[in-house]
N, C-alpha and C positions, 0 to 999 in steps of 0.2 A: 845432611852428612849423608855421602852415596856408598862410601869407601873406608877403610879403616884406614889408619895414618899416621903417621910419624912424624914428630918435628922437633926443633932442639927446646920450645916453650911453650906449654898450652898456660892459657890466660882463661879462667873459669869467672865469668860476669860481665857482659857487655853494657854498662854502666861509664859512668866517667873514669874509674880508678883504674877498671879494667883497658880500657879504651887506651889510657895514657901509659899504662905499661906498653901494651905489644905495641906503640908507634914506637916508642922509643927504642923499645927490643928489635922490631923488623929495619927499623932506622941504622940500627948498629949492624947488622947484618944475620942478626939470627932468622931463623925459621920459625914462625911462629902460628900457633891455632888457638883461635877464641872461640869459647863455649858460651853463648846465651840460653839459659833456659826459656825465654820465652821472645819477646822482640828486643830490637834495641832501641833502646830508652825507654823502654815500658816501665822502669823501675823508677826510684826515686830523681834520678838524675835528670829524666826528662819531664819530671813532676815537680819539680821543686818550684821554690816562691823567686828563685832566679836571680838573689841577690849576690854579689861576690863581694863577701866582708874580710878584710883582713885581719883577722883577729880570733885567736883561738876560744870559744868559751869560759875563759879561767878569769877569775876575778880579778887576782894579783899577780904579779910577776912573784911571787915568792910562793905563792902556791904552786903555779909550773914548775917551780924551779923544786919544791918536796916532792912532786910529782915525778920528776924524769933527772932527777940532780943536775951538777952543775955544768957538767958537758953536753949532757944535752938538750939544756936548758937556751941556752945561747944558741944552739942548733935551731932548735923549734922555734924559740923566737925569733929569731932572722924569716926562717923559709913560712912561718905564721903570718909578721908582719909585711913580706914581700908577696905574698902569695896571688894579690890581686895584679897587683903587675908585672908578674911571672905568666898568669893563666893570659892576662888582655895581650901580651908579648907573643905568646902560644895562640891565639887567635889570629893574631893579626900575619904571623908568619905561615900558618897556614890558609890564610886567605879564607875562614870559616863567616859565612852570611849569618849571624844570630842576633842582632839589631845589637853590639857589645858597647856600652859607654860605660866611660870611668868619670861620672861627675861627682862621685862623694856619695857618702852613707850619715844620713842622720840616725843616731840612737836616742830618744826623745824621752824626757823622764817624767814618768807618770805622777810622783809625789816628792814632796821635800826630802825624805830620808834616800828616794834615791837618787833625788841630785847629789847629796852630797857625797854619797858612795861614789858616782859616776866619775866627779869633780877628783878627788882622789886618788882612782884607780886610771884616771886620762893620764893626772902626774905622776904616777909611778912608773908607767908603760912611756912615758915619754922619755924618758930617763934612760930609754932602751931603743928610742927610733922611730916610737909610731907616730909622731905628728898629730897627733889629736886636736882639736880648736874644741872650746867650749862654748856653747850657744845660751846666753839668755832666753826667755821665755819669746819675746817678741822677735828674735833673731828666727827661733824654731818653726815658729808660725810664718814668718813671711817666706822662707825657704824652702817650706814645706805643704802649707795652708791645712796642718793639721790643728785641730784646735783642745786646750784642755791640758797642756803639757807646760810644765814649770823651767823644764829647761832640756839642754842637750850635748852632747859630743859629736862633734861631726870630725869623721874621719874621712878626709881630702882621697885616697886613694881607693876609696871602696868603688861599686858599681853594679852593675847588670845587664843581663845575657838575657835571652829567651833562650831557656833551657836545653829544650825538647831539639832545637837546631843545632846549637853549642854540639850536645851528645851527638847528635847523625853525621853533623860535620865532621868530627872527631872520628865515628866508623870511615867515613867517607876517607879522610888522610890515612887511617890505617889500614885501606883497601890498597888507595896509592904504592905503598911503601913497602905493599907485598905480602901482609897479613893476612889469613884468611878465617874469616867470621862465618860462622855454623849459628843461628838463631834457631829459635823452639828446638834447641838440643841440649836436655838437662842432663847434669849428670848424674850418675845415682851411684857410683860407686869408683875409689881410688885404691890402686894397689902399687906398691913399691916393688917389682922385681932386681934385685941385683943393685944397678944405677940408673934404671929408666925407670919409670911410672905408668902405667895404664889406667887410662880412664875410660869407663864404658859410661856410652849415650844410648839408648835403645838399643840396638843391635850393632853397632858399631864400637868400634875401639879408637883411641889415640892412646899414642904411647911419647913419651916427652921424655928430656935428662931435667927437665925444672918443670916443676907448676907453680904457678901463681893463683891466687883464691882473692877474687873482689868480689863480694858478693853484700856486704856492709848489712844491711835490714834487713835484706832478704836470705840470711844464711840459714841452711838447713842443719841437718846432721851428718852433711857428708863429710864436714872437718868433726871429729868428737872434742863436744865442750865448746866451740864456736857458739852457736845460736845461744846458749845461756851465757855467753862473756858480757852480752849489749842489753841495752831495757830497748824496745823500738818502742815509737811515736809515732803517730802520723799529721805531721803538716798536711793542713788541706789551703787551696785557692781558691776565691773566684773571681771573676771576671768579668767585665762589661762588654758590650760593643763598642764602637767607636762612637764617643758623646763630640756634641757640639761645646764650641770653644768657653761658651758663658759658663759652662759646666766645669770646664776643666782649667780653666786661667791661673784659679788660685794653688790648685794641687801638684805638689813639686814641679814649678816652674821650669826650675834650670836641668833637672834631671836625676836631681839626687833619688837616692831610694833610702824609706825610712822603716825602722821598728822601732819598739818601745822598749821599756822595762817590767812589765805588767808581769803577773805567774803565768798567763795567759796570751802569751805576747801578738802583738798585731805587726805585722809586714805590709810595705805594700810599694810598688813601682809604678809608673807612667811609660805607657808602650808610644814608640813613635806614630804610631796608627790614630790615637786618642783612645788608647784603650785604658781603664785602669785594671790593675791587678793588685787585690785585697785578701791576706792571708794570717791565719794562727792555727791552732793548734787543735785538732777534732781527736776523736776515738774511734776504734774499732771493739766493739763489745758484744761478746756472747754471739757471736756469730752473723748479728744483726747488719752489716755493712758498715761503709765509713759514715760519720757521723759531725754535725757540728756546722753543716754549712749556715745555717738559718743564725746561729751566733754572729758570724762574720756579715751575714746582712742585717744583725740588728745596731753593729758595731760601726760600721762604714761608716752611714749618716751621720753618726756621733761625733766623729773624728773628722769625717771631711762633710759639713753640711750641705754642698752643694749636690754632693751623691743620693740627697733624700728623694725618692721616688724611683732612681734608676732602674732599669733590669739587669739583674746578674746572670746572663745566660748560660756561661760558662762556670765546671767546677770540676776539679781534681785533686789528687792527694797522692802520695807516695808513704813510703817507711824510713825513716831515720834510725840510726843505733847512737844512741847515749854508752859511753863509759864511764865507769863506775869514778874516774878521777877526771872525767872531762877533759882529756885528750886522745888524740888518735893511737890506736896501737898497733905495733908491728909484732907479728907472731912467726917464727919458725919451729912446728912440732915436730918436725923429720930433717933432714937432709933433704935437698930440693924442692922442699916444700914450705914457700913462704906467702902470708897473710897479712891484709892489710885492710881494719874498717876502723869506724867510732870517729865522725868526723862532729858528733854534737850540734847538730845543727848550722854549720860553716862547711859541706860538701863541696860546694859547688868551686871553692878556692881549694880548699885543702883535698879534697881527692885528686886534683893532678899531681899534688905534691907527691901526695902518697903513693899514686900510680908510679912516677919517675923514681921512688926510693925503691920499689918493688922491682922496675926494671933493672936498676943498678947493681940489686942482689942477684938477682937472678943472671945475670951478666958475670956474677964474681966477684963483685966488690965485697971486700970485709966488712963483716956485721959492725966494726967500731966507727967504720966510717961512714954510715950511716945516717941521717938526718935525725929519725927516730931510734929508740933503743930497740931491740928485740926483747919479747917480755912472754911468759908464760900465758898461756890461756888459763883463765882463772874464772868461775861463775861471779856474774851480776849478784849482788845482795838479792836475797828474795827472788830470786829467777822466775824459779814455777810460778809464781804468782803475780809476774810481771807483764802479763797480759789484760790479766782482769784487775789488778792496779794501775795500770797506765789508765786504763777505761774508767775505772769509778774514779780516780784521782782527778781527770781532767772534769768530769762532771760537777766534782765537789769544788774545784777551785772554781769552777762557773758558778755555782749557788754562792759561792761567797763571796765573788768580786760584785754578781749582778743581782742575787736573793729571788730572785728570776729566771726562770728560764721558759717563758708562756712564749708560744709561737714555736717551738722545737719542735712535739708533736703533731703528726699529720702534714711534716712536708716532705716533697718529694724528691728521694736523693739518689744522685747517680753516682758510678766512680768513674773515674777512670781519664785520660787527657780526650777533651771533646775537641 
């Protein structure tokens, strides 16, 4: 940024949420400036597992209703269950080349108890139009190639994208619509003067009538209390080079994605190039960097035996934000300041929904007409211990699930998208 700027709406955060908000606002005629602390797609938006799962991570409809009330239950239910369709339609409209495919998502049950819960919850959500299909063990194996699962649930509307390409493509669409994007421009201060906000980034200032904050798991102290309102976790992924057909033929042959019901979930997708992407939950402990990649390398051939002995050349990860009630949160701590975050691992689809709602609010839509309720910012329980607790919790769960983490120490770990 070379000069001080003035605009209608300033958006903080260059991930999927902020970019979708900027796009809708610019399309509506607003003057938009988007400020990103790093590079576009540097955060979780570009580093995710790429799964487009049309479902909030809320077990039962009654749990969602208890969290948001009857009015917003209907709106959020419709938005979540339609989120994959909405994202793929947006990708087609904008012509974003991101290997988008909507072949379905299989959630595999790792034990009989999980299977019973999944069947009942699928029945309950189907009463609201989810369209879930229950799969027996043999169908899960044929559809995914994964071994050891007792059953599963298919969401036909689910799918996958290449997340880095999606995020960068959305940024290109924002520029075409007239939004101005500034990367490596962290906002260090916000101040409201009368009817306008002044944002400070380095030696420069941006004044705006409205501010949208879309920092999710990368939230800092800019908005008081926001960082402590979520628990941050560290999903990680590994990927192969293109593999020969004899290794690939049984793995997700029809293009489905897969995740499972374990405490430390796994998820995987197959790329059109013949690469396999395999992911799970890692951790960042005591400043030692992102850890857990060796866990994935141990798990992948157990689930997909034909991957035994492959080289996992690429590894990356990001930060996601969990809310205490497991639903996204929309906040308005001051007039003209709107915040959206907390996708609980379902951000590829739900971040686009939230970005659209943030744009509607910044455009003057009444809060009562939004999909999400406007709530106060409140601390996540035990927020001060969240980073340490999350790291220790991931390690403890791994020990409980495997009782042995041999092979973890001594590995060479790297961070970032490679």
